[in-house]
N, C-alpha and C positions, 0 to 999 in steps of 0.2 A: 090453157088447160093442157096438162100432159096426157099423152095417150098411154095405153097399157103396155105398149112395146118400147117406150122410150127409156133412156137410162135412169131418169129421175124416178119414174114409177117402179122400175125394177129395183132400185135401191130401197125405196119405201116398202115394197112388198117383201124383199129379202130380209129387211130389218124385222118385220113382223113374223116372218117364217123361221128365222134362225137365232135371233138375239133374245137374251133374257136380261132385262135391265135391272140395275140395283134399286132397291127401295121403290119399286114401281109395281102397281097392280096391273099385270100384263093383260088381263081381260079387258080392262078399260083402254089400255094402250092400243090393243088390236082394233078398237072401234074409232080411234082418232087418227088424224094425219100427223105423222111424226115430223119434228123439226130435225133435219139432218144437216149438220154443220159441215161446210166444205172448206172454209178459209177463215182466217182471223188476222186482224191488223190493229195494233193499238188496243183500245178498249172495246172494239167491235168485232162481232162474229158475223159471217155471211153464210146463209144456208144454200142448199143445192138449187133453190129457185131464184137465188140472187137477192133475197131480202136480207137487210142488215139489222142487227140487234146490238144494243149496248149490253155488254157482259156484266150484269148487275150483281152477280155473286162470284166474280173472278173464277168462273169454271169450277165451282165448288171450293172457293176460298184458297185456291192455289196460286193464281196469277197475280204477280206483283207489279211488274213493269210494263205490262201490255203484251199482246200477242205479236209474234214475229219481231221480237226485239233484236236488232242487228248484232249487238255485242254478244248476246247469248247464242244466237245462231252461229256466229263466227267461231265462238269458243268450242261449240260442239263439233263443227266441221273440222276445226284444227285438230281436236282430240281424235276424231274418227280416222284421220290420216295416220295417227300413231298406233292406237289400239282402242278397241271398243270396250273390251272387258278382260280382266284376268282376276283370279280369285284372291281374296285377302286371307284365306286359310293357308298359312305357312309362307305366304309371299306378301309383297306390298306393291303399291303403285304410286306414281308421282302425284297425280291430282288428289288422291286420298290423303296423302301426307300433308300436302300444302293446305288442303281444306281443314283438316283437323287442327293444325296450328292456328289457322285464321279464326276458326270458331272459338277455340279456347281463349285467344286474346280478346275476341269480341265479347265473350261472356264475362271476362274479368270486370267489365264495367258494372255488372250487377252489384259487386261489392265495393264500388268506388266510394260510397258514402258510409261504408261500414268497415273500418280497419280490422275488426276482429273476425270478419267473415272468412269462412273456409272457401277457397275458390274452386270452381269446376275446372277439371284439368284433363280428363281422359274421355276420348271419343270412341264410341262403339257404333258402327254403321248398320243400318238395316234399310228397308225400302218403302215404308209408308207409316202413317200415323198409328195404326193398330200394332204394327210390329215394334215400333219404338217404345210403345207402352208395355208390350209383352216383355221386352228386354229389361225395361226399368223394374217391372214387378219381379222378374226372376233374379235380377241383380240384388234387389233389396232382400228377398227371401234368402238367397244363398249367402249374402253378406253376414246375416246374423248367425247362421249355422256355423260359418267359418270363424266367427268371433267367439264361438263357444256359448252362445246364448240360445237356449232351447225355448220352444213354445211360441216364438214369434212367427206364426204360420198364416196370419190373416192380414187384411188391409182395411183401412178406413177411407171412405170416399163420401161424396155428397149425393143427396137426392137430386134428381134432375141432371146428374153427371152423364157425360158421354165421353168415352175414351177409345172407341173403336169397336170393331165387330168380331175380333178373334175371341176365343173363350175366356182368356184371362182379362182382356179389356172389357168384355161384357160383364164379367163377374164384379168388376168395380164400377160398372155403369149404373145409372139410376133413372133411365127413361123407360118406363114400363112398356110403352107401346112398341119400342124396339126390342126390349130385352126379356120380357116376361115369358115368351114362348120357350126360351132356352133354359128356364129355371132349373130343371133336373140336371143339367150339364155343368152348372156353375159351382165354384168353390165359395166358401163362406166369406163374407165381408161385412163390415159394420158401416152403417150409413148415418151421417150427420145431416141436420137440416140444411137446406140450400139457402143462401143469402138472397132470397127472392122477395125483396121488400114489398112489391106490389101484391103478392099473394103469400104473405108470411105464414109459414107452417105453424108458427107459435102464436099467431093472432096478435102480434105486437106491431107497433108503429115506429118507424125510424124517423128521427134519431133518438126519440125518447126511450126506445128499447135498450139502448146501451149495448148493442150488438149481442142480444140474447142468444142468437144462433151460435156465437162463439162459446158462450157458456155451456150450451147444450153439447157442443163438440168436446169441451173439456170434461164434462160429466162422463162421456164415453171413454175418453183417454184415462181418466182416473180409475175406472173400473177394469179396463181391458188393455192398457198399454203393454202388459206382459204378453198379450196375444197378437199384438199388431206390429208387423214388420215396417210398414210405411203408410203414410197418408198420401193420397194422390188427389191433385186438385188442378182444375183449369184456372189459372190466375186471372183475376178481374172479371172475366167474361165466361159464363157457361154457354158455349156457343150453340150446340145442337139441342140443348135443353130449352132454348128459346131466347137466346141473346140476353141472358140474365146477368146484369152488371152488379157486382158486389159493392157495398158501400165503403167509403174510405176507412182505412184501419183494419178491415177484415183480413186482408191477405197477410199483412205483417203480424196480425194476431195469430193466424194459423202457424206462421213460422215460429213464433214464440212458444206456442203449445207443443209443437213437435220437438223443439229443443228441451223444453221442460220435462216432457214425458219420455224422452229418449226413443223417439220414433223418427225414422227417416222421412224426409219430405220430398215427394216427387212432383215436380211442376210439369204438367202437360201443356206445353206451349205450341202444340201442333197447329191449332187454329189462331192463337193470339200472337205468335211470334212473327218476326220480320215486318215490324212497323204497323201491324194492324190496329194496335191500340194507341198509336201516336208515339210510342217509343219502340226501339228495336225489339225488346222483349217486355211483356207485360209486368214481369217481376221488378223491372226497373222503377216502376211508379212508386213502389214502397220500399225500395232498396232491399229486396228479399233475395237471398241466395239459397236455393234449394240444395239438397244433397244430390239429387239427380234431376236433370231436365230432359224432356223429350221434345224433339223438334222434327218437323217434316213440312208438308204442304208448300209454303213459300220458299223453302230452302233452295230449290233450283229455279225460282222465279216462275214456277208452274209448268216447267218443261218436261221433267223426267221424274220417275219415282225414286226418291232418296229420303232417308231419315237418319237421325243421329240421336243416340242416347248418351248424354255426357254426365259423368260422375265426378265427385271430388276425389282427391288423391287418397283420402282416408277409406272411401269405399273401395277404390281400386286396389289398395294395399292388402285388403283382406283376401284377395284372390291370388296372392303371390305365395309360392312355395315350391318345394321339389316336385318333380314329375310324379313321384310315388304318392304324394299327399292328396292328389286328385282335387286340388283347389281351383283348377282351370274353370273358367266360365264356359260351360258346355252349351253354347248357343251360336248359331250362325245362319247365314242365308247364302244361296248361290251367288247372288248379285251384290253381296256386301261390298261397300266401297267402290261401286261401279265407276270407272274412270270418266265415262260420258256424263253421268249425273254430277260427279264432283267438279268436272270442268264447267258445267252449267252453273253450279252453285258459286264457284269462284267468280264467274262473270257477273252473276246476280249481286254478289257482295261488292264488286267493283262499281257497279251502277249506283248502289246505295251511297257510296263515297263520292263518286264523280258528280252525280246529279243532286247531291245533298237532299235525298228523298225525305228523310225524317224531318229536316229543317223546313221543307216545303209543305208539310202537311197542315200546319196551323190554319191557313186561310180556308182549306177544304173542310176541316173539322168545325170551324166557326160557321161556315155556310150550312153544313149538315145540321148543326145545332139549331140555327135560326129557322130552317125549313121544318125540322121536326117539331119545333115549338108550335108552329102554325098547325101542323098535322095533329098534334096532341089535343087541339081544341075541337076536333071533329066529333060528332055525336057518337060514333061507334068505335072510337079509338080509346081504349082504356088506359094504355100506358105506352110511352115511348122511352127507349133506353139506348144509349150508345156510349162507346168509348173509341176514340180515334175515328176510323172509318168502318167500324163494326156497329150495325144498328138493327134494332128490332122494334116493330110497331105491332102491339098486341090489340087485336080487334075483339070487341065484346058486343054481345047482344044488348046489354043494358049497362050503361056507364055508371049509374048510381050504385048498382048492386054488384058490379063486376061479373055478371052472369056471362059465361062464355058461349060462343056458338057451338052447337053440337059438332063433334068431330066429323060425323058423316055428312054434314052440310057442305063440307069442303070450301068454307068461306075464304080461307087463305088462298086456296087454289083458284077460286073464281077471280080474285083480284090479280093473281099471278098471270092467269090467262088473258085477262083484259090488258095487263101491262105488256104481255107478249104481242098482242095485236097492235099495240102502239109502238113496238120496237124496243122493248126492254125485257131481257131475260132475267128472271129471279126464280128462286125455289123457296117456298114458304116452309115454316115449321108449324104445322097445324094452323092455328089462328094468328100466328106471328109472321108478319111480313119481314123477311130478312133482306137487308141491303148491305152488301160488302163488295164494292167495286174495286178494281185494281187501284193501287196507290197512285198510279200515274194518271188517273182520270183528271181531265181539265175541269176548272171551275164551271165552264159553260156546260159541259156534259153532265157534271154532277147536279147542277141546278135543273137541267132538263129531266134527268132521271127522277128527281124529287117531285117535279111538277107532274110527271106521268104517274108517279105513285099516288099523289093526292087525287088526281083526276080519276084514277082507276078505283080508288076506295069510294069516291063520291058516286061513281056510276054503278058500281056493284051493290053498294049498300044504300043507295038512294038518299044520300046526305042532303 
């Protein structure tokens, strides 16, 4: 047991005295003993007391290749010996140029099966998921103004959507518990039904429904396409909305509707990009090429804040003109194109190629599916859903009626804390247990994590 004067107690006390944690009720935090991470290696984290934990959510979905990955460490150290940062406003830098070229060539595979697809070709850097979405929204809005099309001042998004926490990103969000407080600050947006088959908003059953949620989206576009600059969507998986996996054909159907009604499509691949769904980008699963794609999180392998918004040449061309025309995209960040972040990202992409990361995911996704199938049979598991190594386990009070546990019961958190006691760190979304380990996780550790998940649900819910 640590004494009040030792460094560990001092750190824990200072945390409670000075820090304000995100998405955390600090009153409850002050009553608990915090887990303070000191080190990380591979898929494991070690706290200041020496206890090791499996990083079951990739340090909030960012870590790809594990902690302290030598190749990324070395790339950052090498770049640090050259320069840590210089602005991209009126200047450029070597890693930013190299990464932009690499990303564009990588994204060309989205249109590999569609010779008529317009390719993504222009990279605009920012620093996190919220800012890459803000960039995409502003690009889409300004694009139409400079094309001479008036009235396209709004956006279409989905219920249960989460695109970040800045005002524009929240305006197109749809998770009430996160966003409703800020209602008076938000701009107008249209909302289409979420493809949440387990709790269908339209009270239909898949596949007999024939993707009724797409028809509902089309009804909105028929009436309001003249008002809508862009549709923004998390392709395949609505992550923070509860790991909601869309049914086959839904994503490609969205692309078709955007083209039909002359609305730009923004793909928010902040959470789904870089192998999370079993492909490098989720859009690949249905050969969809958006007009704008937003990427972050895994871009640097989970090392440094970096994001990119990548647009087609057609979108980019609308911003070209003489200085006096004021067609410039008036947006930027102090750390845009940060050389350290770009160097980390280049190393991250090298590892994908060298270690054949995507090709090695199949046995892991098969094991995940097998174990989730077992978990789905538990009495208080209403639904399991996954794509690649992104998984959600929805806990319910009554399996027959789908009655959820009350939010204030903190059922998901009770399971998460039990898992923490057993050595696995996760962060639930309400009653949904979220599993998203680093792609580098071994089959042995993945199986162990899933065993701990099942055991913890059993012990908390008295299965």
